[in-house]
C-alpha positions as CSV (number, residue, x, y, z in Angstrom):
1,M,5.4,-38.2,21.5
2,T,2.9,-37.2,18.8
3,F,1.4,-39.7,16.6
4,T,-0.5,-39.4,13.2
5,T,-4.2,-39.5,14.0
6,T,-5.4,-39.5,10.4
7,K,-4.2,-40.8,7.1
8,L,-5.4,-39.8,3.6
9,R,-4.6,-42.0,0.6
10,L,-5.8,-40.1,-2.4
11,R,-5.7,-41.5,-6.0
12,V,-4.9,-38.6,-8.3
13,A,-4.2,-38.1,-11.9
14,L,-0.8,-36.3,-12.7
15,V,-0.9,-34.2,-15.7
16,G,2.8,-33.3,-16.2
17,A,3.0,-31.6,-13.0
18,L,5.3,-32.6,-10.0
19,L,3.5,-32.4,-6.7
20,T,5.4,-30.8,-3.9
21,G,4.6,-29.7,-0.5
22,V,1.5,-30.7,1.3
23,V,-2.3,-30.5,0.6
24,G,-3.3,-26.7,1.2
25,C,0.0,-25.5,-0.3
26,D,0.8,-24.6,-3.8
27,S,1.4,-27.9,-5.5
28,G,0.7,-26.6,-9.0
29,G,-2.7,-28.3,-8.9
30,G,-1.6,-31.0,-11.3
31,G,-3.3,-33.9,-9.7
32,T,-5.5,-32.5,-7.0
33,I,-8.1,-30.8,-9.1
34,G,-11.2,-32.8,-10.0
35,F,-12.1,-35.9,-8.1
36,G,-10.9,-39.4,-7.2
37,E,-11.1,-42.3,-4.7
38,V,-9.7,-41.9,-1.3
39,W,-9.1,-44.2,1.7
40,V,-9.3,-42.3,5.1
41,F,-7.9,-43.7,8.4
42,T,-9.6,-41.7,11.2
43,A,-11.1,-42.3,14.6
44,G,-9.4,-45.9,14.5
45,K,-11.1,-47.1,11.4
46,W,-10.8,-47.1,7.6
47,V,-13.4,-45.3,5.4
48,F,-13.5,-45.5,1.6
49,G,-14.8,-42.4,-0.2
50,Q,-14.4,-39.9,-2.9
51,W,-12.2,-36.6,-2.9
52,T,-13.4,-33.5,-4.9
53,R,-11.5,-30.2,-5.4
54,A,-13.1,-27.6,-7.8
55,N,-9.9,-25.4,-8.3
56,R,-6.5,-24.6,-6.8
57,S,-8.1,-22.2,-4.2
58,S,-10.6,-24.7,-3.0
59,P,-10.2,-27.2,-0.1
60,I,-10.3,-30.8,-0.9
61,E,-13.6,-32.2,0.2
62,L,-14.0,-35.9,1.4
63,T,-17.3,-37.9,1.1
64,G,-17.9,-41.4,2.2
65,P,-20.9,-43.8,2.1
66,H,-22.6,-41.8,4.9
67,G,-21.8,-38.3,3.8
68,R,-18.9,-36.0,4.6
69,I,-15.9,-37.6,6.2
70,T,-14.8,-35.9,9.2
71,L,-11.2,-36.0,10.3
72,T,-9.8,-36.6,13.7
73,P,-8.1,-33.5,15.1
74,G,-4.3,-33.9,15.2
75,R,-1.7,-34.8,12.7
76,T,-2.7,-35.8,9.3
77,W,-0.6,-37.8,6.8
78,V,-1.5,-37.3,3.1
79,E,-0.5,-39.7,0.5
80,L,-0.9,-39.0,-3.2
81,A,-1.0,-42.0,-5.5
82,R,-0.9,-41.8,-9.3
83,S,-3.9,-43.5,-10.9
84,G,-2.9,-47.0,-12.0
85,T,-0.3,-47.4,-9.1
86,F,-2.8,-47.0,-6.2
87,S,-3.3,-50.1,-4.0
88,P,-6.9,-49.8,-2.4
89,L,-5.8,-51.9,0.6
90,P,-5.2,-49.9,3.7
């Protein structure tokens, strides 16, 4: 049995686009271009930080209080929460 090792909870602003697929796939870029808050569960703990993405062809970068947030290898669950509906509690 394989378990999720990492969870990302990104706060995004939707601008009339429906997000489909997963991060790294074409989502129309409606909410994942720019920056926002992120909670990351990795290596058995929660880390609060900021995500940034310059454009549709750029990867999402995650930065925490101590620099770049490194994800644990394995399955990753990505949750996109619209601004105003995001619960900061893990």
